[in-house]
N, C-alpha and C positions, 0 to 999 in steps of 0.2 A: 319247319312248320309241322304242327301236330298232324300225324297221318290220317286220323279219323275225319270223316267228312260230316259236317254239321249243317243242317238246313233248319232255318227259322221261318215261320210263316205268320203273316198278320199285318198289323198296322205300321205303315211308314208315314210319319206325319211330322209336323213342326209344332213344338211346344211354344206357346206365347206367354212369356213371363215378364211382367212389367213392360210390355210393349216390344220386347226383343224377341227374336225368333231363334229357336234352337232345334236342330234336327233331332227327332226322337221317334217314339213308338216303341213299346216293350220289345217286340221281335228284333227291331233294328238295333236297339240298345244292347241286347244280348249279343247279337252277331258282331257288332263293332268292337265290343270289349274282347270277344274271342279272337277276332283278327288281330287286335293289338297284342294278344298273347301268342300270336303266330299260329293260330288254329285255322283250319280250312273251313270257315264259316261263310254262309251266304243267306240271303233273305229272299223269299218269294212274296211279292207284294204288287200293289198297283198305285200309281200316282196319276195326277191330272196333267193335262197338256197346258201348263201355266207356269208362272214365274217360280213358284216354290217347287214345282215338279222339275224344272230345269236345274234349280239349285241342288235339289236332292240327287239328281243323276250325277252332277258334277262332284258332289261330296262322295257319293258311292264309288265313282270311278277313281278318285284320288286315294281312297282307302283300300283299293284293290278288289272291290266286289265284282262279281260276274253280273253284268247288267242284263244279260239275257233272261234272268229270273224276274225281272221288273217289267211289268206291262203298263201301257199308257192308255188312260181312258179319255175319250173325247167329250163325254157328257159330264162327268163329275170332277170336282176339283181335288187337288192334293189335300190330304187330311191336315187339320189343324186341331190343337187342343189349347184352349184358354186355361191357364193354370192359375189358381188362387190358393191361398194357404189358410187353413183353419187349424189353430193350435199347433202350428208348425208342420202339419201334414198337407200334402198337396191334394187339391180337388180339381176336376177336369170338366170342361164343357167342350163336347166334341160333336160338331155338326156332321151330317151325312157327307160321305167323301168317297173318293175312288177306292180306298182300301176295303170298303163295304161290298165291293163287287170283284173280289179276287177269284179267278177261275184257273183251273189246271189246264193250260193251253196244250195243244198237241206238241209243240216245240219243247216246252218245259217238261212235259211227261216223257218224251223221248230222251231228253237230257238226263233226267233222273233215272231212267231205266238203264242207261249206259254206265253209270258210275254209282256204286253202292252208297247209300246214306247210312251212316252209323248212328247219328243222333238227330232226332226231330224235336223241335221246340215250338210250343204253341200255347195259346191262352184261351180264355173264355169270353171276353168282351166281344171280339169279333164275331163269334158264333151267334150270340144273342142279337147283335145288331143286324146280321144278314145271313139268311139261309144259303146264299150263294158262296160266301166265304167259308161258312161252316162246312158245306159240302166239299169245298176244295181241300180243307184240312184233312178230312177223312179220306179223300181221294189220294192225297199224297202219302198218308200212312199205309194205305192199301198197296200203292205202287212201290214204295220204298221198303216196307217191312223193316224198319230200323231196329237195332238191338236195344237202343235206349230211346224212350219216349218221355220227354220232359215237359210236364205241364206247369206253367206259371199261372195260378188261379186268377190273380190280377182282377179282382172285382172292381167295377167302375159304376157307382151310382146304381141304377136300376138294370144295368146290362148283364143280368145273369138270371138263371132259373135252375130249379132242382133238376130238371130234365137234362139240361146241357151240362151241369156239373157231373151228374151221374154218368152220362155218355163219355165225358172226358176222362173221368176216373177209370173207366173200363178199359181204355186203351193206353194208360200211362203206367210206367213203372217208377217214376220219380215225380213227386208232387212238391211244389214250393208255394208257400202262402205266408202271409204275415199274421200276427196275433189277432188283429181285429177281424181278419177273414176267417180264422179259426172259430171265433165266436159267432159270426154270421152263418157260417155253414153248419155249425153245431145246432143252432136254432132251427136251421132248415131241414136237417136230417133227423135230429133227435131232440124235440122241444124240452124234454126233462133233462136238460144238460146239467152237469155238476157245477160247483163253485169254481170261480175263476182260476184258482191255483191248481185245480185238478183237470182243468179243461183240455190242455194239450194232451195229456196221457189218455184221457177218455176219448178224445177225437181220433188220435192215432190208432188206438186199439180198435175202434169202430171201423176205420178205413181198412186196416189190415185184415180184419175179419171178414168184411163184406167184399173187399176187392183183393183177391188173391194175387193179382198181377202187380200190385204196388209193393215196391221193395224198400223205398226210402221216402221219408217225409221231411221237409225242411220248413221250419217255422222261423221266419225272421222277426226279430224283436227290436228293431230300430237300433238306437245307440247302445242298447244293452248286449246286442250280438244275435245269436240264433240258437235254436235247438234242433239238432238233427236226430232223427229217430229211425231205426230199423226194427224189424219184428222182434229182435232179441236184445236191443240196447237203445237207450236214449241218452244223449249227452248235451248239456248246456254249454255253449262255447261263447265266452265273454269276448266282446269287441274291444279293440284298443281305442282309447279316447281320441277324437279329432275335433277341430274347429269346424262347426257345421255352417256351410254357406246356404245350401238348400238341399232338400231330401229327394228331389225328383230323380227318379232312375236308380236309386240306390239298390232297390230290390233286384233290378235287372243286372246290375253289376255283380251282386251276390251270385245270381244265377250263372253268369258267365264264368266267374271264378270257380264256382262249385263244379260245373261241367268240366272245365279244363283240368282241374286237379284230380277229379275222379277218374277221368280218362288216363291220366298219367300214373295214379297210384292205386286205383280201385279201392281207396279207403274213404268212405263217406264223411268220416269225422275230420280227417285231415283236409278234405275238400271244403268242409264247413268253415274251418279256420281261414282258409284262403278266400273263401267267399266273403267272409267278414272283412277281410283287408281290402278287398275290391270295393265293397259297399262303402266302407269308410273313406276311401280315396274319393269316390264320386260325391260323397256328402260334403266334402271340403272344396268342391268345385261348383261353378254356376252351370246349370243345365244337366241333362240326363247322361250325357256322354263326355263331359268335360269340355274339350276343345275339338270335338269331331267336325263341327261345322267350319272350323278354320283349317281343316286338313289341306 
């Protein structure tokens, strides 16, 4: 098992795809892929006291997760995301759920204080949906002070704001986002953004200049692969072709592969190649984690 301890925080939910239920949520997806790579990864989240919550706990237990990081809410249900596809890309409808009320409990805080956290993974959607979960994310960063803070921008419909993106960038040293998110954030931060083929370089230059803590930017580009950028180098990494079943969770698989390989090699470009392979593997499967729900 990889020695470094990785904590993910945020949504644990069930994707509903054509009526079928698949356990997911970006933080869970990243954590489960990391555990499959024999990394010490866990998720801090909240579920409801309901059928899907019980199923989630059973799956987490089978996968070897530490269940003490999961709290159960008596008021709100376990999260769900109804997934539809537009031009091959997934779109999500996500009602209010237990993961909107994640708090850093005394027991979890004590547990985090006892064992150092090397990597913390979080996103932006949960922060916009709930100030409670937002506060929990920053409380965890304050308590753990991890060497690596990995932000998966992960924009969902209206669930983002300039203020939340800015706050997230300020505490992160690795940022991962996709091409469309680069376009959205470029318009958000600098409306006079350049033409499309110059957008990624302009965006990365802007981020590195404004946020000196950011060391690596990963821009996933679907079936084409990804571009990995550091302040001194940018490299486009072409993906191997795969037979696509659905693209739900591909970005999360990339994140997991990238984190795992970066910890092993300290080479962000080699990590990007491995991230592409992980993303391609999940694209060839149904659901965000392949067969996690059958564990």
